[in-house]
N, C-alpha and C positions, 0 to 999 in steps of 0.2 A: 386484596385485589381481590374484585370478582375473578373467578375462571374464566377464560377468553378462549373461542374455538380459532384454528388456525385459518389464516386467509387460504383461497386458490385452489384449484382442481388439482385432483391428485398426480402428484410427480411433479408439480410446478418449481422452477428451479430454487435453489439457493447456493449462496456462496458459506465458506466455510472459512475464520479467522483463527489460527491458532499461534498465540504469543508465547515465546520463548525466552526468559528475561534474563539470561545471563553472559557476559561477553568476558574472555580475557583481562581487559582492559576497558577502562570506561574512556569515550571519547572526549575530548575538551568543548567538541561541539554542540555534542549528543545531548538532545531532551526527550528522547524516547524513553520509554521505563526498561530500562537495564540496570543489571547489578555486575559486580566484580564478583566472579567467578572464585571460590575461596578453597577449591578441591578440583585435582587430576580433572578431573569428568562432571557434568551435573549429574544429580543423583534421579536415577531412573524413578523411582515412587512417582514423579512428576506426570509422567505416562499416564497413572494409576489415577492420579488426580485429575488430569485433564477427559480421563474417558467418565470418572462420577461426576464432571461437569458437565461432560454432553448426556449422560443419563438423566440430569435435573433438567436438562432444556427441551428435552426429547418430548415430552406430552405436547409443546407448543407448535413443534414442526410438523405434526401428522403426517401426510403421505408426502411431504414434499421430498425432493433430491438434489442432491450436491450436486453440484455443475464447477465449482472452482473451491479449492483448498489452496490457502495461503500459510504458509511457516515463517513468520515474520520475529523479531525481535529485537535487542538482544543477538544472539549470535546463532540459532538452530545447528549450523553444520558443527555444532560441539556435541551435539546427540548422533550416536552410532546408527547406521544403516538397521540395524537391529531394533533397534527402538521406534523408529520410524515404519520398519515393517510393521510391529507388534499394534503401533497405534493406530494405521490404515485399514488394516484386516479386521482390527476389532469395531472399528467404526463402520466398515463394510457391512460389517454384521447388522448394525441396530438402524443403518440406513439406505436408500440407495443411491444410487452415483450415477451418474451421465456416463454413457460410453469411452466419452472423448475428455472425461473431465480435465481439466486443468489442474495441475498439484505442482505448487512453486516451492520453491526452497532458497530463502536467503542463503547467502556461502559467503562467509569474509575468506577470501586465499588465502591467508596466512594459518589457517586452521583445517586443510584439507591435505588428509594423508593419501598418499597413491594409491590409486585404485579405490578409493572411496567411490566415486560419484557412479561408480559400476554398482556399487551397492546400493545407493541411494534409486538409481534409475530402476532396480531390480524389487525395491519395496513401493514403487507404483510413482513416485516424482517424476516428471515429465518435463520441467524447468526450472531453472536456477537463476538468481539474480545474484550478481557479483557485486561486492562492496571496493570496486577497484578506486572509489574517489580521484584520485590524481597516478601519473606514472611517474612524477620527480620524485627523486628518493627525498629531497629538505622538504617537499609539498607534506609527503606523507609521516616526515620525523615530524613536522609542523602539528599535523592533524592528530597525532598521538595514535597513529595506526600502527599495528604490529607485521601487517604486510609490507612486502616489497611489492616493484615493479614486476620481478622476475617471478613472484608469486602470482600474480595475476595471468600473466604469459603461459603457464605452468598449469594453471588453474582450467581457462582455455584449452591447452592441450588434451586435459583427463577428461573434461566435459566432452569432449568431441571424440575421445578412445570408447568413454561410454557410452558414446550417443545418443547424448543430449545433445541436440543441434540448437533447442532452442533456451536460446537465455538473453539475460538484459546485464546489461553495464553499468552501473551508477557514476556520476559521473559529476564531481561539483567543480566551481571555478567563482571565480573572486576568491579566492585565499589570501591566506594571511603572503604580505611579498609578492604575491604572482603577478608576472607582466604577462601583457594579450599576447605575446608571443610565448612566452610558457602555457598559458591556458588552450589555446588553438593547438597548440603540438598534442597537449594530451587528446581534442577530439578527433585529432589525426590520427595518433595512434589506438585509439578507442576502436573508430572505424574499421583501420586496419586488422584488428579481429574480426572483422565481421562478425557482433551478436547480432541475435533476429530484433534487438531491441534497447537501447540508451534511455536512459532517466537523465536528464544532463540539467541541472539546480545549482541557484548561488547558495552559495554558502551565508547562511544569517544567524543571529547573533541571537540567541533564545534565555529568556528569562530563566535561571536556576541551572546554566552551562556554566562551566569555567569560562572560557570565551566570553560569556556576557556579563562576568566578575569584573575582570583582564581583559579588556579587549586585545585583539592583536590590531598591529596595522596591515589595515585592508586594501585592496584597491580603491579611488573614488567611483562617484556615481558615473563618472564621464569613462569611465574604464571598463566599466564594469561592462554599461550599456555597449561598450564596442564591442569584448569579448563575447555579451549575448548574444548579437544580431551577427555577427561573424564566424561564431561557433553553430549556430542555425546555418547562415549559409553553406556551411561545410557537410551539417549534417546532412542536410538536403540532396545535396551533391552529391553524396555520398548514395543515397536511395531511402534516406529517413524521413519518414513524413512526419511533420508534430499532429499530435492529435489531440494535447493535451496541454495544459500551462509547460510542465516539464517531459514528456514522454513523448517519443520518438520512436517510429518503429518499420519495419519493412511491410511490404503489404500484406496483409494475415495474418502479422505477428502484433499483433496488438494484446496487451494485459487484457483477459477475461477479466479478470477477479478484480482490476481497480476498473475497468468500466461500470460493473457490478453500483460500487460504489458512486460512480461520479452520475450515473443515473438513477439515484435513490432505490437499488434494486436491494431486498433482503438479505441479511449476511447474521450468522451465530456468530458469536465472538467467544474465544476459550481462552483459557490461562489469565496468568497475572497482570491484571489491567487490562482487559483485552473487553472492547466494546463490541455490542453488538447492534442489531436491528431486525425486526420483524413486525409485520406488518398483522397485524390479527382485524380487523373491521375499520372498511374506510369511512369515513376519513378521521372519526375520534380515535381509534385505538392502534395508533403506530407506537411497540415497544421500544424502548432505547434503553436496552444493558449497561453493567459497566464492573468487573467483576477487579476484589481488591489487589492494590497495585503489586502490594510486598511479598513476594514468592510463598515467605515463610505463614503470614498471615491466611493467605489464598489456599494452602495446601491444609493446613490447622482446619478451616471453616469447612473446606468441602469434604474432610473425615467425619467432619461430626455431623453434617446437615444432608439429608438426599434432595431438599429443596433447592432453587437456583442462589447461590449468593451474590452481593454487590447489591448495586442501585438498579431498581427498576423502576422507569418513569414515564408517562403516556405523550408524546411529543402532542402539546396546545394544537387543534384545528389553525389558529390562528398562524402558529409559527410555520406549518406543513409548506405554503409556497416558499419561504425564505431558504428554509432545508434545503429545500430541492433544488430552486436557483445557485445557493452556494455551491455547490455541487455540479450542475447539468452546466452550466456557464463557465466551467473549466476548459469544458472540449470544444475543440475548434470548430465542431461539425453543430455544437448547441443541440438541443432536444424537437421532437417532434410535441404537440399541442395534445394529441392524442398519449402520449407516455407519460405527461403532467396529470393528466387526469385520472388514468389507469395506475397510476403509484400514488397519488395523494388524494382520489376521489373527491377534488375538489373542480369544479367548471375553470373555463379559460379566465374566465370574468373576475377571479379571484387575482389571476398578475396583471391584466393589462393596463390597469392604471399605473402600474410603476412600470410595466414594459413601456408604456408609451411615451412618457420622461426619458429613460434611458435611451430613444431611439432620437427623438430631439437634441440630446445632449454627443450622440453620435456613437453610441459605446454597443448599440446591437441593430441587427437588420435584420428582415423577415426571411422566411425559407419555402420553400414551397409546401412545407407541413408544420413550421413552427418557426424559431430563432436560434440565432447564434450570437457571439460578441463578433465585434467587428475588432479590426489590428488595434485599434485604441481603445476598445471595448476589455482586449486579454491586456493591453500595458498600465490601466487602469481598473484591476481585476476588485481590486477592493471597492472602489466607489459604485463600481456597476452591484455588485451583492448586497453592499448595503441600501442599498437603492427600494430594494425586497421585505428588508424590516418589516417587522408587522407595527 
């Protein structure tokens, strides 16, 4: 592939996703690239591999600026604060960070030692996403979680003691054997903990998981719909505004990192199985990257090469409108036409026929500057998105 010059003015913003793939135990519903930890803690050499990975990507980033960082997994909180401090300091020496960069750490409430959040704060982490999932002991056991409801309450106390007020709670519903009453109790408890953000999503049986192979008894569609709509009502009453399919936030606390994904922004992916997207030149040169999934293979290939590893593919011009809509139509507010043109390099006419059909079906509506999904469109989002396939 010919060398491509990075797009954008000096300092144009960029997101960074860092995948940390180990867990204490693999949950039966999880289809993420995660691997059970076979030792007391992850090998610190993985941090070295991440830095070599970033160095290989750096020529493409030119004078870009990191606006958000997200440490996902797996269970990133298995790594110590000192390892995050070393990684973030090394990254800041290589590339500029925004003065108000949002830096998020995913954490399992069962892996947090007392006082550890203060260490993460000192390393530069200013937002945490806690995988609560549910507060019902029996449900946590069925989901294979290693933490208790008390662990989640204690983790929230630890966050506040460390001065980290900006945190998300992950909450799943329509769980095995779950009644609507139990599901809504979870929402009530989550709201009472007063996070700034709640991710509220339905359990789905994904291929390749234990639950997919041996499906547990789940609530029927009518019960799941009742749980969803009543849960949304409780969230709204408690001051959490839905801004994306499964994301609810207090005013001013939307997840900036995820908004970058949904608005087709650029991001670098580091770590085993991490994906990235960097715009080189519009419209023909939007680069998608994917790193090797297996941690051992990833680290071995990184150690042997100074060039980027993994898959690297340019998005076909014919696919750009669909890829944009696949993300932007997840947002309640939709998107502006000018942003579509800026992020894809295509004219609005590239999506107008498909948008007209979606409007006729009642799935979208126009706004002052662009388009947004209707309530019906959000309910049948897959159908709406599929209408933009090339």
